[in-house]
C-alpha positions as CSV (number, residue, x, y, z in Angstrom):
1,M,0.0,0.0,0.0
2,T,1.2,3.4,-0.8
3,I,0.5,6.6,1.0
4,D,-2.0,9.0,-0.9
5,N,-0.3,11.8,-2.7
6,R,-2.9,14.3,-1.2
7,I,-1.3,13.6,2.2
8,Q,1.1,16.5,2.9
9,V,2.7,15.7,6.2
10,V,3.5,12.2,7.8
11,L,3.8,12.7,11.5
12,I,5.5,10.0,13.4
13,D,5.7,10.1,17.3
14,D,5.1,7.3,19.9
15,D,3.7,9.5,22.4
16,P,-0.1,9.6,21.7
17,H,-0.8,12.9,23.5
18,L,2.0,14.8,21.6
19,R,0.9,13.1,18.4
20,Q,-2.7,14.2,18.9
21,A,-1.7,17.8,19.8
22,L,0.7,18.1,16.7
23,S,-1.9,16.5,14.5
24,Q,-4.5,19.2,15.6
25,T,-1.9,22.0,15.0
26,L,-1.4,20.8,11.5
27,D,-4.9,20.0,10.8
28,L,-6.1,23.5,11.9
29,A,-3.6,25.0,9.4
30,G,-5.3,23.4,6.6
31,L,-2.7,20.6,6.0
32,K,-3.6,17.0,5.1
33,I,-1.8,14.8,7.7
34,L,-1.2,11.2,8.5
35,P,-0.3,10.5,12.1
36,L,1.7,7.3,12.8
37,A,2.8,5.7,16.2
38,E,6.0,4.1,14.6
39,A,8.4,4.6,11.7
40,K,8.9,1.0,10.5
41,G,7.7,0.3,7.0
42,L,7.1,3.9,6.1
43,A,9.8,4.1,3.4
44,G,8.1,1.3,1.6
45,Q,4.7,3.1,1.5
46,L,6.2,6.4,0.0
47,E,6.8,6.8,-3.8
48,R,10.0,8.6,-4.8
49,D,8.0,11.6,-6.0
50,W,5.6,11.7,-3.1
51,P,4.9,15.5,-2.7
52,G,4.8,15.7,1.1
53,V,7.3,16.0,4.1
54,V,7.9,13.7,7.0
55,V,8.0,15.0,10.8
56,S,9.4,12.4,13.2
57,D,10.5,12.2,16.8
58,I,14.0,11.0,17.1
59,R,13.6,8.8,20.3
60,M,11.3,6.1,19.4
61,P,11.1,2.2,20.2
62,G,11.9,0.1,17.1
63,M,13.1,2.3,14.3
64,D,14.2,5.6,15.6
65,G,14.2,8.9,13.6
66,L,17.7,8.7,12.5
67,E,17.3,5.3,11.1
68,L,14.1,6.5,9.4
69,L,16.0,9.5,7.8
70,T,18.6,7.0,6.5
71,E,16.1,4.8,5.0
72,L,14.1,7.6,3.4
73,H,17.0,9.3,1.8
74,A,18.3,6.1,0.4
75,Q,15.1,6.3,-1.7
76,D,15.0,10.0,-2.1
77,P,17.7,12.1,-0.9
78,E,15.7,15.2,-1.6
79,L,12.7,14.4,0.7
80,P,12.5,16.9,3.5
81,V,12.5,15.2,6.9
82,L,12.0,17.3,10.1
83,L,13.1,15.8,13.5
84,I,11.7,16.5,16.9
85,T,14.2,16.2,19.7
86,G,14.4,16.4,23.6
87,H,16.7,18.8,25.2
88,G,19.4,16.0,25.6
89,D,19.2,14.9,22.0
90,V,20.5,18.2,20.5
91,P,23.9,17.0,19.6
92,L,22.3,14.1,18.0
93,A,20.0,16.3,16.0
94,V,22.9,18.3,14.8
95,Q,24.4,15.0,13.6
96,A,21.3,14.4,11.8
97,M,21.3,17.7,10.1
98,R,24.7,17.0,8.7
99,A,23.1,13.7,7.5
100,G,20.6,15.6,5.5
101,A,17.7,16.3,7.8
102,Y,15.8,19.4,6.8
103,D,15.3,20.8,10.3
104,F,15.0,19.8,13.9
105,L,12.7,21.2,16.6
106,E,13.7,21.1,20.3
107,K,10.9,20.3,22.8
108,P,9.1,22.3,24.0
109,F,8.4,24.3,20.8
110,A,5.7,26.6,19.7
111,S,3.0,25.6,17.3
112,D,4.1,28.6,15.0
113,A,7.6,27.1,14.8
114,L,6.4,23.8,13.7
115,L,3.9,25.3,11.1
116,D,6.7,27.6,9.7
117,S,9.1,24.7,9.2
118,V,6.7,22.5,7.7
119,R,5.5,25.1,5.3
120,R,9.0,26.0,4.2
121,A,9.8,22.3,3.6
122,L,6.6,21.8,1.6
123,A,7.7,24.8,-0.6
124,L,11.0,23.3,-1.1
125,R,9.5,19.8,-1.9
126,R,7.4,21.4,-4.6
127,L,10.3,23.2,-6.1
128,V,12.5,19.9,-6.2
129,L,9.5,18.0,-7.8
130,D,8.9,20.8,-10.3
131,N,12.5,20.8,-11.3
132,R,12.6,17.1,-11.4
133,S,9.5,17.1,-13.5
134,L,11.0,19.6,-16.0
135,R,14.3,17.4,-16.2
136,L,12.4,14.3,-17.0
137,A,10.1,16.0,-19.6
138,L,13.2,17.2,-21.3
139,S,14.9,13.9,-21.4
140,D,11.9,11.8,-22.4
141,R,11.3,13.2,-26.0
142,N,11.2,12.1,-29.3
143,E,13.1,13.8,-32.2
144,L,10.4,16.3,-32.9
145,S,9.8,17.1,-29.3
146,T,13.5,17.7,-28.8
147,R,13.3,20.5,-31.5
148,L,9.9,21.9,-30.5
149,V,9.9,21.7,-26.6
150,G,6.8,22.0,-24.9
151,Q,3.8,19.9,-23.5
152,S,1.0,22.6,-23.8
153,A,-1.9,21.8,-26.0
154,P,-0.9,24.3,-28.7
155,M,2.7,22.6,-29.0
156,L,1.2,19.0,-29.0
157,R,-1.1,20.0,-31.9
158,L,1.7,21.8,-33.7
159,R,3.8,18.6,-33.6
160,E,1.0,16.5,-34.6
161,Q,0.5,18.8,-37.6
162,I,4.1,18.7,-38.5
163,G,4.2,14.8,-38.2
164,A,1.2,14.8,-40.7
165,L,2.6,17.2,-43.2
166,A,6.2,16.2,-43.2
167,A,5.8,13.1,-45.3
168,T,3.7,14.8,-48.0
169,K,4.6,17.0,-51.0
170,A,2.6,19.9,-49.9
171,D,4.1,23.3,-49.9
172,V,3.6,24.8,-46.4
173,L,2.9,28.4,-45.1
174,I,4.3,28.9,-41.5
175,L,2.5,31.7,-39.5
176,G,4.2,33.1,-36.4
177,E,5.5,36.0,-34.6
178,T,9.1,37.3,-34.8
179,G,11.3,34.9,-32.7
180,A,8.6,32.2,-32.5
181,G,10.8,29.5,-34.3
182,K,9.5,29.4,-37.8
183,E,12.8,28.3,-39.2
184,V,12.9,25.5,-36.6
185,V,9.7,24.3,-37.9
186,A,10.6,24.5,-41.5
187,R,13.8,22.5,-40.6
188,A,11.7,19.8,-38.8
189,L,9.3,19.5,-41.8
190,H,12.5,19.0,-44.2
191,D,14.3,16.6,-41.9
192,L,11.3,14.4,-41.3
193,S,10.4,14.2,-45.0
194,N,11.8,12.0,-47.8
195,R,13.8,15.0,-48.9
196,R,16.0,14.9,-45.8
197,N,19.0,14.0,-47.9
198,G,18.5,16.9,-50.1
199,P,19.6,20.5,-49.5
200,F,17.6,22.8,-47.2
201,V,17.9,26.3,-48.6
202,A,16.9,29.2,-46.3
203,I,16.2,32.5,-47.8
204,N,15.4,35.6,-45.9
205,A,13.5,37.5,-48.6
206,G,13.4,40.7,-46.5
207,A,17.3,40.7,-46.4
208,L,17.8,40.6,-50.1
209,A,18.5,43.8,-52.0
210,E,15.9,44.6,-54.6
211,S,18.7,44.8,-57.2
212,V,19.8,41.3,-56.9
213,V,16.7,39.4,-55.5
214,E,15.8,38.0,-58.9
215,S,19.3,36.8,-59.6
216,E,19.8,35.3,-56.3
217,L,16.5,33.4,-56.5
218,F,16.1,32.4,-60.1
219,G,19.8,32.7,-61.4
220,H,21.1,34.4,-64.6
221,E,22.8,33.8,-67.8
222,P,26.1,35.6,-69.0
223,G,25.1,39.0,-70.4
224,A,21.8,39.0,-68.6
225,F,22.6,42.4,-67.1
226,T,25.7,44.6,-66.6
227,G,28.3,42.8,-64.7
228,A,26.6,39.4,-65.3
229,Q,29.9,37.7,-66.8
230,K,28.9,34.1,-66.1
231,R,26.2,31.8,-65.5
232,R,24.7,31.9,-62.0
233,I,22.6,29.0,-60.4
234,G,19.7,30.5,-58.4
235,K,18.6,29.3,-55.0
236,F,15.6,27.4,-56.3
237,E,17.7,25.6,-58.8
238,F,20.3,24.8,-56.3
239,A,17.8,23.4,-54.0
240,S,16.5,20.8,-56.5
241,G,15.7,17.5,-54.6
242,G,15.3,19.3,-51.3
243,T,13.4,22.2,-49.7
244,V,13.4,25.9,-50.0
245,F,12.6,28.0,-46.9
246,L,11.3,31.5,-47.8
247,D,11.3,33.7,-44.7
248,E,9.5,37.0,-44.5
249,I,7.8,36.3,-47.8
250,E,5.6,39.3,-47.2
251,S,8.6,41.5,-48.0
252,M,8.9,40.3,-51.6
253,S,8.0,42.9,-54.4
254,L,5.0,42.4,-56.4
255,D,7.2,41.7,-59.5
256,V,9.0,38.8,-57.7
257,Q,5.6,37.4,-56.5
258,V,4.5,37.0,-60.0
259,K,7.5,34.8,-60.8
260,L,7.2,32.9,-57.5
261,L,3.5,32.1,-58.3
262,R,4.6,30.8,-61.8
263,L,7.3,28.7,-60.1
264,L,4.8,27.2,-57.5
265,Q,2.3,26.4,-60.3
266,E,4.5,24.9,-62.9
267,R,7.6,23.9,-60.9
268,V,10.0,25.3,-63.5
269,V,12.4,28.2,-63.3
270,E,13.8,30.4,-66.1
271,R,17.2,32.1,-65.5
272,L,17.4,35.9,-66.0
273,G,18.5,36.4,-69.8
274,G,17.9,32.7,-70.6
275,N,15.0,30.9,-72.6
276,Q,15.3,27.6,-71.1
277,L,12.7,26.3,-68.7
278,I,14.4,24.3,-66.0
279,P,12.3,21.7,-64.1
280,L,12.5,21.8,-60.3
281,D,11.9,19.1,-57.9
282,I,11.6,21.3,-54.7
283,R,9.2,21.8,-51.7
284,I,8.4,25.4,-50.9
285,I,8.0,26.4,-47.2
286,A,7.1,30.0,-46.8
287,A,6.9,32.0,-43.5
288,T,5.4,35.2,-42.4
289,K,4.9,37.3,-39.4
290,E,2.0,39.2,-41.2
291,D,-1.6,38.6,-41.9
292,L,-1.1,37.9,-45.7
293,R,-4.8,38.0,-46.3
294,Q,-5.0,41.4,-44.8
295,A,-1.8,42.4,-47.0
296,A,-3.6,41.0,-50.0
297,D,-6.7,43.2,-49.3
298,Q,-4.4,46.2,-49.0
299,G,-2.7,45.4,-52.3
300,R,0.6,44.8,-50.7
301,F,0.6,41.0,-51.5
302,R,-0.9,39.1,-54.5
303,A,-4.1,37.4,-53.6
304,D,-3.5,34.7,-56.0
305,L,-0.2,33.8,-54.4
306,Y,-1.7,34.1,-51.0
307,Y,-4.4,31.4,-51.9
308,R,-1.7,29.2,-53.6
309,L,0.4,29.3,-50.4
310,N,-2.4,28.9,-47.9
311,V,-3.2,25.3,-48.7
312,A,-1.3,23.8,-45.7
313,P,-0.9,26.6,-42.9
314,L,0.9,26.0,-39.7
315,R,0.6,28.6,-37.0
316,I,3.3,28.6,-34.4
317,P,1.7,29.8,-31.0
318,P,3.4,32.7,-29.3
319,L,5.3,31.7,-26.1
320,R,2.5,33.8,-24.0
321,E,-0.1,31.3,-25.2
322,R,1.9,28.1,-24.1
323,G,1.6,28.4,-20.3
324,E,4.4,26.4,-18.4
325,D,6.2,25.5,-21.8
326,A,8.3,28.5,-20.9
327,L,9.8,26.9,-17.9
328,M,10.6,23.7,-19.9
329,L,12.1,25.7,-22.6
330,F,14.0,27.8,-20.3
331,Q,15.6,25.0,-18.5
332,H,16.4,23.3,-21.8
333,F,18.2,26.3,-23.1
334,A,19.9,27.0,-19.7
335,D,21.2,23.4,-19.7
336,E,22.5,23.6,-23.1
337,A,24.3,26.8,-22.3
338,S,25.8,25.5,-19.1
339,A,27.1,22.4,-21.1
340,R,28.5,24.7,-23.8
341,H,30.3,27.0,-21.3
342,G,31.5,24.2,-19.1
343,L,29.3,25.4,-16.1
344,P,27.4,23.4,-13.5
345,P,23.5,23.7,-14.2
346,H,21.5,26.1,-12.1
347,E,18.1,25.3,-10.6
348,L,15.2,27.7,-11.0
349,Q,14.0,29.0,-7.8
350,P,10.3,29.6,-6.9
351,G,10.4,33.4,-7.5
352,Q,12.3,33.0,-10.7
353,R,9.8,30.4,-11.9
354,A,6.8,32.6,-11.0
355,L,8.4,35.7,-12.8
356,L,9.1,33.6,-16.0
357,L,5.4,32.4,-16.1
358,R,4.1,36.0,-15.7
359,H,6.4,37.4,-18.3
360,T,4.6,38.1,-21.8
361,W,7.6,37.3,-23.9
362,P,7.3,39.8,-26.7
363,G,10.4,38.4,-28.3
364,N,9.1,34.8,-28.0
365,V,11.5,31.9,-28.0
366,R,14.5,34.0,-29.1
367,E,14.1,36.4,-26.2
368,L,13.8,33.4,-23.8
369,Q,16.9,31.7,-25.2
370,N,18.9,34.8,-24.5
371,A,17.5,35.0,-21.0
372,A,18.4,31.4,-20.3
373,E,21.9,32.1,-21.6
374,R,22.3,34.9,-19.1
375,F,20.9,32.7,-16.4
376,A,23.4,29.9,-17.2
377,L,26.4,32.4,-16.9
378,G,25.1,33.6,-13.6
379,L,24.0,37.1,-14.7
380,E,21.0,39.0,-13.8
381,L,18.0,38.4,-16.1
382,A,16.3,41.6,-17.0
383,L,13.1,40.8,-18.8
384,D,11.5,43.4,-21.1
385,N,7.8,43.6,-20.2
386,N,5.0,44.9,-22.5
387,A,2.2,43.8,-20.3
388,P,-0.9,46.0,-20.2
389,D,-0.2,46.9,-16.5
390,G,2.5,49.2,-17.9
391,T,5.3,47.8,-15.7
392,A,8.7,48.9,-17.6
393,G,10.3,45.4,-16.9
394,T,10.9,42.6,-14.6
395,T,14.3,41.4,-13.1
396,V,14.8,37.8,-12.3
397,E,17.7,38.0,-9.9
398,A,20.1,35.0,-9.3
399,V,19.6,32.9,-6.1
400,S,19.9,35.1,-3.3
401,G,18.7,35.1,0.4
402,G,18.0,32.3,2.7
403,L,15.3,29.7,2.1
404,S,12.8,31.4,4.3
405,E,13.1,34.7,2.4
406,Q,12.9,32.9,-1.0
407,V,9.8,31.1,0.1
408,E,8.2,34.4,1.3
409,N,9.0,36.0,-1.9
410,F,7.6,33.0,-3.9
411,E,4.3,33.1,-1.8
412,K,4.0,36.9,-2.4
413,T,4.8,36.6,-6.1
414,L,2.2,33.9,-6.6
415,I,-0.5,35.7,-4.8
416,A,0.2,38.9,-6.6
417,A,0.1,37.1,-10.0
418,E,-3.1,35.6,-9.2
419,L,-4.4,39.0,-8.0
420,A,-3.5,40.4,-11.5
421,R,-6.0,38.0,-13.1
422,S,-9.8,38.8,-13.0
423,H,-11.5,37.6,-9.9
424,S,-15.3,38.5,-9.0
425,S,-14.7,37.7,-5.3
426,V,-12.3,36.7,-2.6
427,R,-13.8,33.3,-2.7
428,S,-12.7,32.8,-6.3
429,L,-9.2,34.1,-5.6
430,A,-9.0,31.8,-2.5
431,E,-10.1,28.8,-4.6
432,A,-7.7,29.7,-7.4
433,L,-4.8,29.5,-4.9
434,G,-6.2,26.5,-3.1
435,I,-6.2,28.0,0.4
436,P,-9.0,28.9,2.8
437,R,-10.3,32.5,2.6
438,K,-9.2,33.2,6.3
439,T,-5.6,32.2,5.3
440,L,-5.9,34.4,2.1
441,H,-6.9,37.4,4.3
442,D,-3.9,36.8,6.6
443,K,-1.6,36.5,3.6
444,L,-2.8,39.5,1.8
445,R,-2.2,41.7,5.1
446,K,1.0,39.9,5.7
447,H,2.4,40.9,2.4
448,G,0.8,44.2,2.0
449,L,-1.4,43.2,-0.9
450,N,-5.0,44.4,-1.6
451,F,-7.8,42.5,-3.2
452,A,-9.1,45.8,-4.4
453,D,-6.0,46.2,-6.5
454,S,-7.3,43.5,-8.8
455,G,-10.1,45.6,-10.0
456,A,-12.8,43.5,-8.5
457,S,-15.1,44.0,-5.6
458,S,-14.2,42.4,-2.3
459,H,-17.0,41.0,-0.2
460,T,-16.0,41.1,3.3
461,D,-18.5,38.5,4.4
462,E,-16.4,35.9,2.6
463,L,-13.5,36.5,4.9
464,D,-15.2,35.1,7.8
């Protein structure tokens, strides 16, 4: 039998009176507890990723607290174990701390001391399991999910669409904001197709000078224009047997769009100054950050080319729509950067995780990758913020302060983040945070936060 993951604290003490008193203290604080009279057999009932903490007396018949600590940490060295000691057991407790105990409380102790230690231990446990989950998700991936990291519904759908389209001959139009990863998607389509052994030619249409764009794309014959002394093979012809990726296609001139339309329809290219039609075996993947339909309506993009390209559209969701994918991506890029620079990997702290989740990522994955690089180097992470609340920016600082301070900051950040959402009442806010309304009221007062700041009306009767 395994202990339910809803249990937050396993309390072990052979003294029934003390066990009952401590159980009542923890229960009144809203914690789910499991009181036990002995420690024997507990390790076998706890899964490695059990999300709670253990509070145990040291002096007990049978298995004592130190033996329990050793047995539990053999299974999971990061499981917080709090030890209760008598006055004469303090040297023993210090020895236990060196062996990995999270904390020890000397009898008699105040209820608040127990609650504070348990809450800090639970916060640490959540952090450890969250980071462990991130690492597991990053390691347990197939080829496509290694390139396109994330477990959100939009990313799962995108990977499914890529997998379905990759093996086809269909041209693809990728839609996505700047920095969203359009070339990564294009390369994935190529590498998963039967063209993988052919060339992948990436062309940024917006970076080509107007005077050379046609020569670069379609090639030219000697004498086609002043300075054309020898034949040039264009990008499309060079890519035969493979894939051409046309980024920022919205920036192409209307004249070039006409030639591209013909190429797409007939799969032939005619070099400048030449008369020969050269057959092409290529796949076109185009990408844009604009609404091409709107651009066509405004006369900036050919409508017939838009409809020709829009057969198989793929939309890359911006990072702000991908929930906790930001954390997984951040850890992925930070680990890569650490390995590249020969540095030990850093773990995200609670406050850092909360700030990363709140950030709107105007630069999408490119911005996040740069932030992860700075994090891996141990530098301050200054994040640009274009959030509607008008804040100029957010700083994710390197790990600083003691555990208690970090937990306090994490708690305040989470409550403030939830306050920024739309809540019609204190009841809905408390439910979103998973805490009783009275506890929420106390925490708002403790951190100097005001429910009224969220723009909703507070119902004072709900605080009772």
